[in-house]
C-alpha positions as CSV (number, residue, x, y, z in Angstrom):
1,M,7.2,37.5,22.6
2,A,10.2,35.0,21.7
3,W,14.0,36.0,20.9
4,Y,15.7,34.0,18.1
5,K,18.8,34.4,20.1
6,E,19.8,35.4,23.8
7,F,21.3,38.5,24.3
8,G,24.8,38.1,24.3
9,L,28.5,38.9,23.8
10,T,28.3,40.2,20.6
11,E,25.9,43.1,21.4
12,I,27.6,43.6,24.4
13,I,30.3,44.4,21.9
14,F,28.6,46.3,20.2
15,I,26.6,48.4,22.2
16,A,30.1,49.1,23.6
17,L,31.9,50.0,20.8
18,F,28.9,52.7,20.2
19,A,29.2,54.1,23.5
20,V,32.9,54.8,23.6
21,F,33.0,55.8,20.1
22,Y,30.3,58.2,20.9
23,A,31.3,59.1,24.0
24,G,34.8,60.4,22.3
25,Y,32.9,62.1,19.5
26,L,30.5,63.8,22.1
27,F,33.3,64.8,24.1
28,R,35.1,66.4,21.2
29,V,32.3,68.8,19.9
30,I,31.3,70.0,23.5
31,R,34.9,71.1,24.0
32,L,35.0,72.4,20.9
33,G,31.7,74.2,21.6
34,I,32.9,75.5,25.2
35,K,36.0,76.8,23.5
36,L,34.2,78.7,20.7
37,K,31.3,80.1,23.2
38,T,28.7,78.9,20.5
39,P,25.5,76.3,21.2
40,Y,26.4,72.8,20.7
41,H,22.6,71.2,22.3
42,R,21.8,70.1,18.4
43,I,24.5,67.0,19.0
44,F,22.0,66.0,21.4
45,I,19.2,65.4,18.8
46,K,21.8,63.1,16.7
47,L,22.7,61.4,19.2
48,A,19.0,60.3,20.3
49,L,18.1,59.7,16.2
50,R,21.3,57.5,16.5
51,S,20.5,55.8,19.5
52,V,17.4,54.8,18.4
53,Y,18.0,53.5,15.5
54,F,21.1,51.7,17.0
55,A,19.0,50.2,19.2
56,L,16.8,48.7,16.7
57,F,19.3,47.2,14.5
58,I,20.1,45.3,17.9
59,V,16.7,44.4,18.9
60,A,16.8,43.0,15.2
61,L,20.0,41.1,15.4
62,L,18.4,39.5,18.3
63,G,15.4,38.3,16.3
64,P,11.9,39.6,18.1
65,S,9.0,36.2,17.4
66,Y,5.8,36.7,18.3
67,G,2.6,36.0,16.3
68,G,1.5,32.3,17.7
69,S,0.2,29.6,16.0
70,K,-0.1,26.4,15.7
71,K,2.0,24.0,12.8
72,E,1.6,20.0,12.3
73,V,4.8,18.6,12.4
74,K,4.6,15.1,10.5
75,S,7.9,12.1,11.4
76,V,7.3,9.9,8.1
77,G,10.3,7.4,7.2
78,K,10.8,3.7,5.9
79,D,12.1,0.8,6.9
80,I,15.2,-0.7,5.8
81,M,17.0,-3.9,5.9
82,I,20.0,-4.5,4.4
83,C,21.2,-7.7,4.1
84,V,25.5,-8.2,3.0
85,D,26.7,-11.2,1.6
86,L,30.1,-11.6,3.9
87,S,30.9,-15.1,1.4
88,K,34.8,-15.5,0.9
89,S,33.5,-14.9,-2.8
90,M,33.0,-10.9,-1.5
91,D,37.2,-10.7,-1.3
92,A,38.0,-10.9,-4.8
93,F,39.8,-8.1,-5.8
94,D,38.2,-7.6,-9.8
95,I,36.5,-4.5,-8.6
96,Q,39.3,-2.2,-6.2
97,P,40.1,-3.2,-3.2
98,T,37.9,-5.9,-3.0
99,R,34.2,-6.7,-4.0
100,L,33.4,-6.3,0.2
101,E,35.4,-3.0,0.7
102,K,34.3,-1.2,-2.1
103,I,30.2,-2.6,-1.0
104,K,31.6,-1.1,2.9
105,Y,32.6,2.4,1.2
106,E,28.8,2.5,-0.6
107,L,26.7,1.3,2.4
108,K,27.7,4.5,4.0
109,K,26.7,6.6,1.3
110,I,23.4,4.7,1.9
111,V,22.9,5.4,5.5
112,D,24.0,9.2,4.8
113,A,21.4,8.9,2.4
114,F,18.4,7.5,4.2
115,N,19.1,9.3,7.6
116,S,15.5,10.0,8.7
117,D,14.5,6.6,8.0
118,R,15.3,3.5,10.2
119,I,18.1,1.0,8.8
120,G,19.0,-2.6,9.8
121,V,22.1,-4.9,8.8
122,V,22.4,-8.7,8.4
123,I,25.0,-10.7,7.5
124,F,25.0,-14.1,5.7
125,S,26.7,-16.8,3.7
126,S,25.2,-19.9,4.2
127,E,24.1,-18.7,7.4
128,A,22.7,-15.1,8.6
129,F,23.1,-13.1,11.6
130,M,21.4,-9.7,12.8
131,Q,24.9,-7.4,12.8
132,C,22.3,-4.5,13.5
133,P,19.0,-4.2,14.6
134,L,16.4,-1.3,12.4
135,T,18.2,1.7,14.1
136,Y,18.0,5.8,13.4
137,D,21.8,5.9,15.1
138,Q,24.0,6.3,11.9
139,N,26.9,6.1,14.0
140,A,26.4,2.5,15.2
141,L,25.7,1.4,11.5
142,N,28.7,3.3,10.1
143,L,30.4,1.2,13.1
144,F,29.0,-2.2,12.2
145,I,29.6,-1.6,8.2
146,E,33.6,-1.0,9.0
147,T,34.1,-4.4,10.8
148,M,32.3,-6.3,8.4
149,N,34.7,-8.6,6.7
150,S,34.1,-12.7,5.4
151,G,36.0,-13.9,8.6
152,L,32.7,-12.7,10.8
153,V,30.3,-15.9,8.9
154,P,31.1,-19.3,8.4
155,G,32.3,-20.6,5.4
156,G,30.3,-23.1,2.8
157,G,29.1,-21.1,-0.4
158,T,26.0,-18.2,-0.3
159,D,22.8,-19.1,0.3
160,F,20.1,-16.0,-0.1
161,G,17.1,-17.9,2.1
162,P,18.2,-17.1,5.6
163,P,19.3,-13.3,5.2
164,L,16.2,-12.8,3.3
165,K,14.3,-14.7,5.9
166,M,15.3,-12.9,8.7
167,A,14.9,-9.6,7.0
168,L,11.3,-10.4,6.6
169,S,10.5,-11.6,10.2
170,K,12.1,-8.4,11.2
171,L,10.2,-6.3,9.5
172,T,7.0,-7.9,9.7
173,E,7.4,-8.1,13.5
174,E,8.2,-4.0,13.5
175,T,4.3,-4.2,12.7
176,E,2.2,-2.2,15.8
177,G,-1.1,-1.6,14.0
178,P,-3.4,-2.0,10.6
179,S,-1.8,1.6,9.8
180,T,1.6,0.3,9.0
181,Q,2.1,0.4,5.7
182,A,4.2,-2.6,3.6
183,K,4.9,-0.3,1.1
184,S,7.3,1.7,3.5
185,K,9.3,-1.5,4.1
186,V,12.2,-2.2,1.9
187,I,15.0,-5.2,1.4
188,I,18.3,-4.4,-0.2
189,L,20.0,-7.5,-1.1
190,I,24.0,-7.2,-1.9
191,S,25.6,-9.4,-3.5
192,D,28.1,-11.4,-5.9
193,G,25.1,-13.9,-6.9
194,E,26.4,-16.9,-6.5
195,D,23.0,-18.7,-4.4
196,F,23.4,-22.4,-3.6
197,G,20.4,-22.3,-1.8
198,D,17.0,-24.3,-1.9
199,D,14.7,-21.5,-0.3
200,T,15.3,-18.9,-2.2
201,D,12.1,-18.7,-4.1
202,A,9.8,-19.8,-0.8
203,I,11.3,-16.6,0.8
204,A,11.0,-14.6,-2.1
205,N,6.9,-15.2,-2.4
206,K,6.8,-14.2,1.2
207,I,8.1,-11.3,0.9
208,E,5.8,-10.6,-2.4
209,N,2.6,-11.3,-0.5
210,E,3.8,-8.8,1.9
211,S,3.9,-6.4,-1.0
212,I,7.5,-5.5,0.6
213,K,9.9,-4.3,-2.7
214,L,13.3,-5.8,-2.5
215,F,16.2,-4.8,-4.4
216,A,19.0,-6.1,-5.5
217,L,22.7,-4.9,-5.6
218,G,24.9,-6.9,-7.2
219,I,29.0,-6.6,-7.3
220,G,31.7,-8.3,-9.2
221,T,32.2,-8.3,-13.1
222,Q,31.3,-11.1,-15.9
223,Q,35.4,-11.5,-15.9
224,G,35.4,-12.6,-12.4
225,G,38.2,-12.4,-10.1
226,N,40.7,-14.2,-7.7
227,I,40.9,-14.3,-4.2
228,Y,43.7,-13.6,-1.8
229,A,44.5,-16.3,0.3
230,A,47.5,-16.8,3.0
231,N,49.9,-18.2,0.7
232,G,49.1,-16.1,-2.3
233,L,46.0,-17.1,-4.5
234,K,42.8,-18.7,-3.7
235,R,43.0,-22.4,-4.8
236,D,40.1,-25.4,-5.1
237,R,41.1,-28.7,-3.7
238,E,42.2,-30.0,-7.2
239,G,45.0,-27.0,-7.0
240,K,43.4,-24.7,-9.6
241,V,43.0,-20.6,-9.0
242,V,39.7,-19.7,-7.8
243,L,37.6,-17.8,-9.8
244,T,34.6,-15.8,-8.4
245,K,32.1,-14.1,-11.2
246,L,29.2,-12.4,-10.9
247,N,26.3,-14.2,-11.2
248,A,23.5,-11.6,-11.7
249,E,20.5,-13.8,-13.2
250,S,20.0,-14.8,-9.7
251,L,19.8,-11.1,-8.3
252,Q,17.6,-10.2,-10.9
253,K,15.3,-12.8,-10.8
254,I,14.5,-12.4,-7.2
255,A,14.4,-8.4,-7.1
256,N,11.6,-9.0,-10.4
257,K,9.4,-11.2,-8.4
258,T,9.0,-9.0,-5.6
259,D,8.2,-5.7,-7.8
260,G,11.7,-4.4,-6.8
261,Q,14.5,-3.8,-9.0
262,Y,18.2,-5.0,-9.8
263,F,21.2,-2.2,-9.7
264,E,25.2,-3.6,-10.2
265,I,28.7,-2.6,-9.6
266,N,31.1,-3.9,-11.6
267,D,34.5,-2.4,-13.6
268,S,32.3,0.2,-15.6
269,R,29.3,1.1,-13.9
270,N,28.1,2.3,-10.1
271,D,24.1,2.1,-10.3
272,V,24.5,2.7,-5.9
273,S,23.3,6.5,-6.7
274,R,20.4,4.7,-8.9
275,M,19.2,2.8,-6.4
276,I,19.5,5.5,-3.5
277,N,17.0,8.0,-6.1
278,T,14.7,4.8,-6.5
279,I,14.3,3.8,-2.8
280,G,13.7,7.9,-1.8
281,K,10.9,7.7,-4.0
282,I,9.3,5.1,-2.4
283,E,6.6,6.5,0.3
284,G,7.2,6.6,3.7
285,E,5.5,5.8,7.1
286,L,3.7,8.3,9.2
287,R,4.9,7.6,12.3
288,D,4.2,10.4,14.4
289,A,2.1,13.8,14.6
290,K,2.6,16.5,16.7
291,M,1.4,19.8,17.1
292,L,3.7,22.6,18.1
293,D,3.5,26.4,18.9
294,V,5.1,28.2,16.1
295,T,6.0,32.1,16.1
296,A,7.2,33.9,13.7
297,N,10.8,36.0,13.3
298,K,9.8,39.9,12.9
299,Y,13.0,41.3,12.7
300,F,12.3,42.7,9.3
301,Y,10.0,45.1,11.1
302,Y,12.8,46.4,13.4
303,L,15.6,46.6,10.5
304,L,12.6,48.6,8.1
305,A,12.4,51.1,11.0
306,A,16.6,51.5,11.7
307,A,17.0,52.1,7.7
308,V,14.3,54.8,7.5
309,L,16.1,56.7,10.9
310,L,19.6,55.7,8.8
311,L,18.1,57.4,5.8
312,V,16.6,60.4,8.1
313,D,20.0,60.7,9.9
314,I,21.6,61.0,6.4
315,V,19.2,63.2,4.4
316,L,18.9,65.4,7.9
317,S,21.4,68.1,7.8
318,L,21.9,69.8,11.7
319,K,25.3,72.1,12.5
320,T,25.8,70.5,15.9
321,V,28.1,73.8,16.8
322,K,27.2,77.1,15.4
323,I,29.9,79.4,14.3
């Protein structure tokens, strides 16, 4: 037999209170019986009955478990690589407080939603860098997310090719055998959609050939937004204030090519929860299966017996002192 919890301070307090209060009660009844010179032995019948159902209550509280059996416990999960655009256009403030700060907030929700899956993070602009390899460690992921800023990557525009190539490489090199399911591997591409690369279509074809779904999350507005600079608003070489707009078409195209979907965050719409639900419906890969010994908590039998004896105690009326 096993126990759900160990005998501890709570049980000791209950037993001590029962003993103290009942000892006081016994002392009064016995003293009264001696004074009146009348039998008081029936008090011990009640004491025995109450001690039994009190003990049963304590046993039920401890949770006796027995009846061992074997149960298979399966560990199922997905591998998710998140590619986050950190180009200067992500500092635009058409999405408050900025596009990047909004994405950082939403990324923490994504990490929390897929806490049983492995997640990795790639940051990019014109080049890509591995920010965090595939991991189950949510604290590490949130720390990397919190430190994201556009200064972590070199400028020069946005290119989807390098981050997608890196994400594909990390997902495919994690393959450990023929049982690995490509459909349990996901890429999330987050950007304002301004792609200036030339190899994006070629990488998208490779992702499609590997049967890996790519989900694109665009952030920004069609009206566009400005970018803060050290001396005011960011300007181009001609002195004009830079206006960066969401380019949804390139993100939609690459998502559709890999049988994924496009989602968006703008001034009136936030599809992050819908994206989480969509990815959550993807079947995970069986990573591990173990046979564990399982015992059933049978506290209710003891609780039922105690309740019956309590009812008998209430119904059974015994004069503890005869007068």
